[in-house]
DOVODREN-387443 format. One record per residue (C-alpha): chain; x, y, z. Coordinates in Angstrom, 2 decimals, always signed. Layout:
DOVODREN-387443
A, X, Y, Z
...
***
This chain:
DOVODREN-387443
A, +0.00, +23.11, -31.45
A, +1.03, +22.73, -35.52
A, +4.51, +21.22, -34.59
A, +3.07, +19.58, -31.31
A, -0.37, +17.81, -31.88
A, -0.58, +18.03, -35.42
A, -2.88, +15.22, -36.22
A, -2.98, +14.10, -32.27
A, -6.88, +15.73, -30.99
A, -9.09, +13.06, -30.72
A, -12.61, +16.53, -30.12
A, -12.27, +19.92, -30.54
A, -15.43, +21.71, -29.17
A, -15.38, +25.20, -30.04
A, -18.08, +28.40, -28.59
A, -16.74, +31.29, -31.23
A, -17.86, +34.90, -31.30
A, -21.33, +34.48, -32.89
A, -21.24, +37.48, -34.29
A, -24.28, +39.23, -33.59
A, -23.10, +42.85, -33.49
A, -23.40, +42.72, -29.89
A, -19.54, +43.86, -29.39
A, -18.40, +39.91, -29.93
A, -16.22, +39.70, -32.74
A, -13.34, +41.74, -33.29
A, -12.06, +41.79, -36.51
A, -8.72, +43.56, -37.50
A, -8.52, +45.37, -34.02
A, -12.43, +46.33, -34.52
A, -15.82, +45.44, -33.80
A, -18.13, +44.61, -36.89
A, -21.63, +45.99, -36.61
A, -24.46, +44.29, -37.80
A, -24.37, +48.08, -39.83
A, -20.95, +46.83, -41.61
A, -22.21, +45.37, -45.40
A, -18.80, +42.72, -45.22
A, -19.99, +41.22, -42.21
A, -20.72, +38.06, -42.93
A, -17.40, +37.92, -44.94
A, -15.49, +39.20, -42.42
A, -17.05, +36.06, -39.87
A, -16.48, +33.44, -42.39
A, -12.78, +34.92, -43.08
A, -11.59, +34.59, -39.69
A, -13.54, +31.49, -38.82
A, -12.41, +30.06, -42.62
A, -8.36, +29.94, -40.93
A, -8.82, +29.28, -37.58
A, -10.68, +25.60, -38.96
A, -8.44, +24.72, -41.37
A, -5.75, +24.57, -38.51
A, -8.95, +22.42, -36.76
A, -8.91, +19.84, -38.68
A, -5.16, +20.02, -39.76
A, -4.82, +18.96, -35.74
A, -7.65, +16.48, -35.80
A, -6.88, +13.17, -35.81
A, -8.88, +10.62, -38.75
A, -11.29, +9.82, -36.06
A, -11.30, +13.36, -34.70
A, -14.88, +14.88, -34.25
A, -14.98, +19.27, -34.08
A, -17.91, +20.56, -32.07
A, -19.27, +24.62, -33.43
A, -21.93, +26.44, -30.78
A, -23.43, +28.74, -33.43
A, -27.14, +30.69, -33.34
A, -29.18, +31.49, -36.16
A, -27.48, +34.58, -37.79
A, -24.15, +32.35, -39.21
A, -26.00, +29.48, -38.39
A, -25.86, +28.97, -42.32
A, -22.79, +30.20, -43.29
A, -20.74, +27.82, -41.13
A, -21.98, +24.51, -42.47
A, -21.55, +26.04, -45.43
A, -18.41, +27.12, -44.28
A, -17.59, +23.63, -42.10
A, -18.12, +21.56, -45.81
A, -15.93, +23.53, -47.65
A, -12.99, +22.69, -45.13
A, -14.23, +19.39, -44.12
A, -16.16, +17.88, -47.00
A, -19.99, +17.86, -46.55
A, -19.89, +13.79, -46.65
A, -18.30, +14.33, -42.91
A, -20.95, +16.30, -41.49
A, -22.00, +14.33, -38.58
A, -25.44, +16.24, -37.54
A, -26.43, +19.34, -35.85
A, -27.57, +19.11, -31.48
A, -30.52, +21.50, -30.75
A, -29.34, +21.87, -27.69
A, -32.59, +23.91, -25.53
A, -30.12, +26.53, -23.93
A, -33.26, +28.64, -21.82
A, -36.94, +28.21, -20.28
A, -38.29, +31.26, -22.31
A, -37.19, +33.33, -25.76
A, -37.72, +37.01, -23.20
A, -40.63, +37.75, -25.83
A, -37.69, +38.80, -28.60
A, -37.93, +38.80, -31.79
A, -41.36, +37.47, -33.62
A, -40.17, +33.66, -32.92
A, -38.42, +34.23, -29.34
A, -35.92, +31.47, -29.31
A, -34.34, +29.12, -26.42
A, -31.82, +27.03, -28.11
A, -28.69, +26.93, -30.54
A, -26.83, +24.71, -32.51
A, -24.67, +22.31, -31.71
A, -22.68, +21.97, -35.57
A, -20.79, +18.63, -35.57
A, -18.72, +17.39, -38.79
A, -15.48, +14.12, -38.75
A, -12.27, +14.79, -39.96
A, -12.78, +11.60, -41.60
A, -16.26, +9.44, -41.66
A, -14.55, +6.49, -42.35
A, -13.08, +6.25, -38.98
A, -15.31, +7.84, -36.63
A, -15.32, +7.06, -33.46
A, -18.89, +4.75, -31.97
A, -20.54, +7.67, -30.65
A, -23.29, +7.22, -28.64
A, -23.67, +7.50, -25.47
A, -23.31, +4.38, -22.91
A, -26.39, +2.51, -21.49
A, -25.25, +1.50, -18.15
A, -25.74, -1.90, -16.59
A, -27.74, -0.53, -14.27
A, -30.30, +1.51, -17.34
A, -30.18, -2.20, -18.69
A, -31.51, -3.96, -15.48
A, -34.33, -1.81, -14.62
A, -36.12, -3.28, -18.45
A, -35.83, -7.22, -17.33
A, -38.16, -8.60, -15.26
A, -39.00, -12.07, -13.82
A, -42.29, -12.58, -13.47
A, -43.35, -16.55, -14.26
A, -39.52, -17.31, -11.98
A, -37.89, -18.51, -15.57
A, -34.09, -20.34, -14.61
A, -32.73, -18.67, -17.17
A, -33.18, -15.45, -14.65
A, -34.55, -11.87, -15.62
A, -36.08, -11.18, -19.60
A, -37.58, -8.66, -21.57
A, -39.29, -9.56, -24.78
A, -38.46, -7.85, -28.64
A, -40.90, -8.40, -32.01
A, -40.65, -11.58, -33.31
A, -40.92, -9.06, -37.30
A, -38.82, -7.22, -39.18
A, -38.30, -4.95, -42.31
A, -35.68, -6.66, -44.27
A, -37.70, -9.77, -46.23
A, -37.15, -13.32, -45.01
A, -40.22, -15.83, -43.96
A, -43.32, -15.67, -44.11
A, -45.45, -18.63, -42.42
A, -47.93, -19.41, -40.01
A, -47.12, -19.12, -36.04
A, -49.90, -21.34, -33.95
A, -50.19, -21.25, -30.04
A, -50.14, -25.03, -28.98
A, -52.20, -23.78, -26.47
A, -55.46, -22.46, -27.96
A, -54.49, -23.16, -32.64
A, -54.90, -19.16, -32.47
A, -53.33, -18.61, -35.74
A, -50.20, -15.78, -36.38
A, -48.19, -13.70, -39.58
A, -45.84, -10.97, -39.68
A, -47.65, -7.58, -40.24
A, -48.21, -6.54, -43.71
A, -44.88, -5.67, -45.16
A, -42.57, -7.68, -43.00
A, -41.41, -10.51, -42.67
A, -41.06, -13.19, -39.41
A, -36.72, -12.44, -38.39
A, -36.84, -16.44, -37.77
A, -37.58, -19.81, -39.79
A, -40.18, -22.27, -38.94
A, -37.59, -24.44, -37.94
A, -35.91, -22.20, -35.69
A, -39.53, -20.94, -34.25
A, -40.54, -24.21, -33.31
A, -37.76, -24.39, -31.83
A, -37.74, -21.57, -29.45
A, -41.64, -22.23, -29.17
A, -40.89, -25.67, -27.34
A, -37.61, -23.74, -25.31
A, -39.76, -21.42, -23.64
A, -37.92, -18.15, -25.50
A, -40.88, -17.43, -28.24
A, -44.12, -17.04, -26.05
A, -47.55, -15.16, -27.20
A, -47.62, -12.56, -24.71
A, -47.56, -12.71, -20.59
A, -50.94, -14.49, -20.61
A, -50.31, -16.84, -23.03
A, -53.28, -15.40, -25.88
A, -51.75, -12.11, -27.58
A, -49.32, -12.34, -30.42
A, -45.42, -14.15, -30.28
A, -42.88, -12.43, -29.04
A, -39.42, -13.62, -28.14
A, -38.05, -13.84, -24.54
A, -34.62, -11.87, -23.96
A, -32.58, -12.72, -21.02
A, -30.32, -10.00, -19.13
A, -27.67, -12.61, -18.71
A, -27.19, -12.26, -22.53
A, -27.47, -8.60, -22.93
A, -23.88, -6.50, -22.90
A, -23.25, -3.22, -22.39
A, -24.22, -1.10, -25.84
A, -24.16, +2.50, -26.78
A, -27.67, +4.70, -26.91
A, -27.89, +6.92, -30.39
A, -28.05, +10.89, -29.24
A, -30.39, +12.85, -30.61
A, -30.44, +15.80, -31.51
A, -32.95, +17.29, -29.89
A, -30.67, +18.22, -26.03
A, -33.55, +19.85, -24.00
A, -31.83, +18.08, -20.66
A, -28.15, +19.17, -20.80
A, -27.98, +22.20, -18.68
A, -28.85, +25.93, -19.55
A, -27.65, +28.73, -19.67
A, -28.62, +29.44, -16.32
A, -26.41, +26.26, -14.66
A, -23.04, +27.88, -16.36
A, -24.27, +30.95, -14.79
A, -24.59, +29.68, -11.21
A, -21.55, +27.50, -11.65
A, -19.55, +30.34, -12.76
A, -20.69, +31.80, -9.03
A, -20.69, +29.56, -6.93
A, -16.89, +29.72, -7.94
A, -16.07, +32.91, -7.59
A, -18.32, +34.13, -5.17
A, -19.75, +37.25, -7.60
A, -22.94, +36.68, -10.72
A, -21.26, +37.36, -13.66
A, -17.87, +36.56, -14.32
A, -18.45, +36.47, -18.11
A, -21.20, +36.61, -20.57
A, -22.76, +33.94, -22.01
A, -21.25, +30.69, -20.12
A, -21.67, +27.22, -21.43
A, -22.87, +24.86, -18.55
A, -20.31, +21.94, -18.04
A, -23.03, +19.08, -18.44
A, -23.63, +20.46, -21.73
A, -19.99, +19.48, -22.78
A, -19.47, +16.60, -20.22
A, -21.80, +15.36, -22.37
A, -20.92, +16.04, -25.90
A, -16.62, +14.60, -24.73
A, -18.80, +10.76, -23.30
A, -20.87, +10.59, -26.58
A, -17.99, +11.08, -28.94
A, -14.50, +9.73, -28.30
A, -12.77, +7.40, -25.57
A, -11.49, +8.03, -21.21
A, -7.22, +9.35, -22.60
A, -9.07, +11.38, -25.34
A, -7.12, +14.96, -25.91
A, -9.27, +17.28, -25.83
A, -9.10, +20.96, -27.66
A, -10.92, +24.69, -27.53
A, -9.45, +27.74, -28.61
A, -12.16, +29.77, -27.50
A, -11.74, +28.88, -24.32
A, -14.00, +31.71, -22.69
A, -14.55, +31.02, -19.35
A, -12.56, +27.93, -19.68
A, -15.74, +25.05, -19.42
A, -14.35, +22.65, -21.76
A, -11.92, +22.43, -18.98
A, -13.22, +22.02, -15.80
A, -16.38, +19.87, -17.95
A, -12.47, +17.30, -18.40
A, -11.87, +17.28, -15.08
A, -14.90, +16.84, -13.10
A, -15.94, +13.43, -16.09
A, -12.49, +12.66, -15.14
A, -13.45, +12.40, -11.32
A, -16.75, +9.99, -11.96
A, -15.26, +7.80, -14.43
A, -11.73, +7.76, -13.48
A, -10.77, +8.83, -17.23
A, -7.29, +9.78, -18.22
A, -8.64, +12.85, -20.62
A, -6.21, +15.68, -21.26
A, -7.14, +19.57, -22.53
A, -5.45, +22.02, -23.79
A, -7.59, +25.54, -24.03
A, -6.76, +28.77, -26.50
A, -8.03, +32.22, -25.31
A, -6.86, +36.11, -26.03
A, -6.66, +37.95, -22.56
A, -9.20, +40.63, -23.59
A, -9.60, +42.66, -20.40
A, -7.24, +39.97, -19.09
A, -9.55, +37.39, -19.13
A, -7.34, +34.85, -19.62
A, -5.58, +35.23, -16.07
A, -8.49, +36.09, -14.06
A, -11.09, +34.21, -15.42
A, -10.29, +30.99, -17.86
A, -6.59, +29.99, -15.96
A, -8.19, +31.10, -12.44
A, -11.09, +28.96, -12.67
A, -9.84, +26.01, -13.11
A, -7.05, +26.50, -10.19
A, -10.03, +26.52, -8.17
A, -11.99, +24.01, -8.73
A, -8.61, +21.50, -8.98
A, -8.20, +23.25, -5.20
A, -11.92, +23.21, -4.41
A, -12.26, +19.70, -5.34
A, -9.04, +18.09, -5.16
A, -8.92, +17.03, -8.21
A, -6.15, +14.99, -9.24
A, -4.84, +17.04, -12.16
A, -1.91, +19.55, -13.56
A, -2.40, +22.77, -14.81
A, +0.10, +25.16, -16.62
A, -0.16, +28.49, -18.32
A, +1.26, +29.50, -21.50
A, +1.39, +33.02, -22.72
A, +2.50, +32.67, -26.60
A, +4.45, +36.17, -28.04
A, +6.02, +36.53, -31.21
A, +9.40, +36.64, -32.50
A, +9.69, +39.32, -35.13
A, +12.31, +37.45, -38.06
A, +11.61, +40.30, -41.23
A, +15.23, +42.21, -42.25
A, +17.08, +39.45, -39.79
A, +19.22, +36.36, -40.43
A, +18.58, +32.21, -39.57
A, +21.54, +32.98, -37.36
A, +20.25, +36.27, -35.93
A, +16.94, +35.01, -34.42
A, +16.90, +31.38, -33.40
A, +18.57, +31.11, -30.51
A, +15.41, +33.16, -29.84
A, +13.39, +30.06, -31.07
A, +15.25, +27.75, -29.38
A, +14.60, +29.07, -26.01
A, +11.20, +27.66, -26.54
A, +11.66, +24.00, -27.48
A, +11.65, +23.01, -23.95
A, +7.22, +24.14, -23.81
A, +6.97, +23.16, -26.63
A, +8.25, +19.63, -25.09
A, +5.40, +20.50, -22.15
A, +3.09, +21.19, -24.01
A, +3.13, +17.96, -26.38
A, +3.84, +15.23, -23.74
A, +1.39, +16.91, -20.83
A, +4.75, +17.83, -18.50
A, +6.48, +20.29, -16.04
A, +11.10, +20.51, -16.21
A, +10.13, +23.42, -13.55
A, +8.67, +21.35, -10.68
A, +9.05, +17.92, -11.78
A, +12.67, +16.08, -10.90
A, +11.65, +12.81, -12.48
A, +12.10, +14.71, -16.14
A, +14.76, +16.75, -17.34
A, +15.56, +18.09, -20.72
A, +19.45, +18.88, -22.26
A, +19.80, +21.12, -25.31
A, +23.47, +21.44, -25.69
A, +26.27, +19.92, -25.10
A, +27.47, +21.42, -22.22
A, +23.84, +21.02, -20.53
A, +24.54, +17.23, -21.35
A, +28.11, +17.42, -19.19
A, +26.72, +19.47, -16.70
A, +23.50, +16.81, -16.48
A, +24.85, +13.82, -16.65
A, +27.94, +14.74, -15.18
A, +25.79, +15.08, -11.57
A, +23.42, +12.03, -12.17
A, +23.77, +9.24, -9.41
A, +22.31, +6.10, -8.14
A, +19.83, +8.37, -5.79
A, +18.50, +10.61, -8.57
A, +15.24, +10.74, -9.11
A, +14.97, +11.13, -13.36
A, +13.71, +8.55, -15.44
A, +13.12, +10.54, -18.61
A, +15.36, +12.70, -19.88
A, +13.97, +14.83, -23.67
A, +17.20, +14.57, -25.77
A, +17.83, +17.47, -28.32
A, +17.90, +16.61, -32.53
A, +21.58, +17.21, -32.54
A, +22.92, +16.54, -29.07
A, +25.04, +12.89, -29.76
A, +26.45, +11.79, -25.76
A, +29.85, +10.52, -25.46
A, +29.83, +6.55, -24.88
A, +30.48, +6.91, -21.10
A, +27.80, +9.38, -20.93
A, +25.03, +6.99, -22.32
A, +26.04, +3.99, -20.14
A, +25.92, +5.27, -16.88
A, +22.31, +6.69, -18.49
A, +21.34, +3.14, -19.52
A, +22.53, +2.00, -16.08
A, +20.33, +4.21, -14.06
A, +17.65, +3.16, -16.03
A, +16.85, +6.44, -17.91
A, +14.55, +6.57, -21.05
A, +16.00, +8.85, -23.62
A, +13.48, +10.75, -24.93
A, +14.68, +12.59, -28.07
A, +13.06, +15.65, -29.11
A, +11.35, +15.56, -32.90
A, +13.00, +17.13, -35.71
A, +10.21, +19.00, -36.71
A, +10.06, +21.76, -33.87
A, +13.53, +22.84, -35.56
A, +12.77, +22.68, -38.97
A, +11.68, +26.55, -38.91
A, +15.21, +27.00, -37.79
A, +16.59, +25.91, -40.61
A, +16.65, +29.13, -43.07
***
């Protein structure tokens, strides 16, 4: 992903091991126990490497959310301040994850923390929950049949310094001044104009303090700030039930997160075309939440999930969950699974391993562009001169091909280029940064 998605990720959500000593954290192939004198430093070293890559993958406007509990909360916040910068701290969500603490400890915990940092606070997405038209309309009424339509009222005073004068109720002569330490938001001439126009009234009964009418037809959709206390965003029990509904058995995965939690994080932190990454994917909740949200609001969000395959979890749980959800809910989504492997290069010269690396250029192109070369006749990839000759020679007016991804060092002949042009096929050159490590 350092090659395919550098600076391209909108939101990262991760639920890393909490390092509780309950066999949830492996370092150097060994479980780290609470009795280990270096348990915190090992965990920080483990997280440090991953968070540095995460920062590189984020867009300038991107944000990262990290779930954690009391055990590593303090350490994680300091680490994130070091990597992302203390000035890029967005906030902490206290998420109520269960209804009781089962009498564990002196103060039984019922919440987790979700830390949020931005890549650059100056470019951060306009965070908050969109207020729907229906939510807004509930607050507007028209008890006096005002021809301008439904309305509500707002205060006429504010904290910032402004006009300070008496407002007189023309109906009964009552005089009003702004509350102590506050000022009217309009000057005297504007107040008189709005009283005459019926935009400033003295309460619904005509004898209260002056307030301003605000009409529904002048209101635009807005956002509501997402506050730090989340007690209506799904529980762990909901997540367990979701997995049971998908797999038919309980306890498929320990401590899963509910889709509602991730959906709400995405609703407030990115637009409908965002790319979301989760590199501690676990049971696949993030992918499920993205698909569910796309179905609800016609979004075009894409997700990338990464996980190890301890106990075959990736194949049996993460991938299987997403596959079943797509089939059951009939989501219009595509899903592709990549297994990462290493190509040893020690004691070998560049030309001895270059061909092995080139075999994986196809996967890099698929990952970056969200496409599938195997089951899609509309796209093709050409990495050698022989492939160019074989494929382009077979093209004709009945071919489905719309895009060819061309290796950075492949030059089409004049005849081949003209044929591709006449068939209205787009050529996308594979970026040379895929190849740079092959240069020795």
